[in-house]
C-alpha positions in Angstrom: 27.0 14.7 -3.7 25.1 13.1 -6.6 22.5 15.0 -8.4 18.9 13.6 -8.3 19.2 12.1 -11.8 22.3 10.2 -10.9 20.8 8.4 -7.9 20.1 4.7 -8.7 17.1 3.3 -6.8 16.6 -0.5 -6.7 12.9 -1.3 -7.0 11.5 -4.8 -6.9 8.3 -6.7 -6.0 8.1 -10.2 -4.5 5.7 -12.5 -2.8 6.4 -12.6 0.9 7.4 -16.3 0.6 10.1 -15.4 -1.9 11.6 -12.6 0.3 14.8 -13.1 2.2 14.6 -12.9 6.0 16.5 -9.5 5.8 14.0 -8.1 3.3 11.1 -9.1 5.6 12.9 -7.5 8.6 13.5 -4.3 6.4 9.8 -4.3 5.4 8.7 -4.7 9.1 11.1 -1.9 10.2 9.7 0.6 7.6 6.1 -0.2 8.6 7.1 0.5 12.2 8.8 3.8 11.2 5.6 4.8 9.2 3.8 4.6 12.5 0.3 4.3 11.0 -0.6 0.7 11.7 -1.1 -1.4 14.8 2.0 -3.5 15.5 0.1 -6.5 17.0 0.7 -9.6 14.8 2.5 -7.4 12.2 4.9 -10.2 11.0 2.0 -12.5 10.4 0.1 -9.8 8.6 3.1 -9.0 6.4 3.5 -12.7 5.5 -0.2 -12.9 4.5 0.3 -10.1 1.9 0.0 -11.1 -1.8 3.0 -8.9 -2.8 5.6 -6.7 -1.2 7.3 -3.9 -3.0 10.6 -2.5 -2.0 12.9 0.5 -2.9 16.5 0.4 -1.8 19.2 2.9 -2.1 22.8 1.7 -1.4 21.4 -1.5 0.0 19.3 0.4 2.6 15.4 0.2 2.4 13.9 3.7 1.8 10.4 2.8 0.6 7.8 0.0 0.7 4.2 -0.8 -0.2 2.1 -4.0 -0.4 -0.9 -5.7 -1.8 -2.7 -7.0 1.4 -5.4 -9.5 1.9 -7.3 -7.7 4.6 -9.2 -9.6 7.3 -13.0 -9.7 7.3 -13.2 -7.7 10.6 -10.9 -5.0 9.2 -13.0 -4.7 6.0 -16.2 -4.5 8.1 -14.6 -1.6 10.1 -13.6 0.3 6.8 -17.1 -0.3 5.3 -18.7 1.2 8.4 -16.4 4.1 8.8 -16.4 5.1 5.2 -20.2 4.5 4.9 -19.9 2.5 1.7 -22.5 0.0 0.4 -20.2 -3.1 0.2 -20.1 -6.5 1.7 -16.7 -7.6 3.1 -16.3 -10.6 0.7 -16.5 -8.2 -2.2 -13.3 -6.4 -1.2 -10.4 -8.7 -2.1 -7.2 -6.7 -1.8 -5.9 -3.5 -0.3 -2.9 -1.4 -1.2 -1.2 -0.6 2.1 1.9 -0.5 4.2 3.1 2.4 2.0 6.0 4.1 3.7 8.8 6.2 2.2 11.4 7.6 4.6 11.0 11.3 5.0 14.3 12.3 3.3 13.1 10.6 0.1 9.6 11.8 -0.2 8.3 13.8 -3.1 10.6 11.8 -5.5 7.9 9.5 -6.9 9.1 6.4 -4.9 5.7 5.5 -3.5 4.0 6.0 -6.8 6.6 3.7 -8.5 6.1 1.0 -5.9 2.3 1.2 -6.2 2.5 1.2 -10.0 4.6 -1.9 -9.9 2.2 -3.6 -7.6 -0.8 -2.8 -9.7 1.1 -4.0 -12.9 1.7 -7.3 -11.1 -2.0 -7.6 -10.3 -3.2 -7.0 -13.9 -4.2 -10.6 -14.5 -6.0 -10.9 -11.2 -9.8 -10.5 -10.8 -11.3 -8.8 -7.8 -11.7 -5.5 -6.1 -8.7 -3.6 -4.7 -9.2 -0.7 -2.3 -7.0 1.8 -0.5 -7.6 4.2 2.3 -5.5 7.4 2.7 -5.5 10.9 4.1 -2.4 11.8 2.1 -3.0 14.1 -0.8 -0.3 12.7 -3.0 -1.7 9.2 -2.5 -5.2 10.4 -3.3 -3.9 11.9 -6.5 -2.1 8.6 -7.4 -5.2 6.5 -6.8 -7.4 8.9 -8.9 -4.9 9.0 -11.7 -4.8 5.2 -11.8 -8.5 4.6 -12.1 -9.5 4.3 -8.5 -12.9 5.8 -7.6 -13.5 7.6 -4.3 -16.5 6.3 -2.5 -18.2 7.0 0.8 -17.4 9.8 3.2 -14.1 10.8 4.8 -13.5 9.6 8.3 -11.1 9.9 11.1 -8.9 7.0 12.1 -6.5 6.2 14.9 -3.6 7.7 13.1 -5.0 10.2 10.6 -8.0 12.5 10.1 -9.9 12.9 6.8 -9.2 9.4 5.5 -10.8 8.6 2.1 -11.8 5.3 0.6 -10.9 4.4 -3.0 -11.5 1.3 -5.0 -10.7 -0.3 -8.4 -12.0 -3.4 -10.1 -9.2 -5.6 -11.3 -9.3 -7.9 -14.3 -12.4 -6.6 -15.9 -10.7 -4.7 -18.8 -10.9 -1.3 -17.2 
């Protein structure tokens, strides 16, 4: 068995239109495994993302994340639940669909995927947000300049979800 420092993960980021059909199937499969988003229209929602991030090990997907372009109705729901003073048009992007297979958690995979996504968004202007109930994700967001706003709320899949946001392209 290989020691942890000998394992070679393959990380990459692509726009959905540049992904192979098998990469899109892999992404969809991991979102399903994560079990935290409605599956209705999922392929269309994945295709509408700005960027998809992948981590493979031995040609098998073990982690994903994305920069999403959330719908107006979704943003309205988040604004209401989190009790934040925002208009939906002011929220441009969302970090989401972050899933790491359970055998590979606590190895920095999700943090690496989200870091790569944020690096690819450096030249973009707008507001990016993320909602999470996972402590390690909250830590990542705070460490990377996101500000917690509003109040925690319970969702369909998690309790104690917190809203975080970051302004992109303003030099901060």
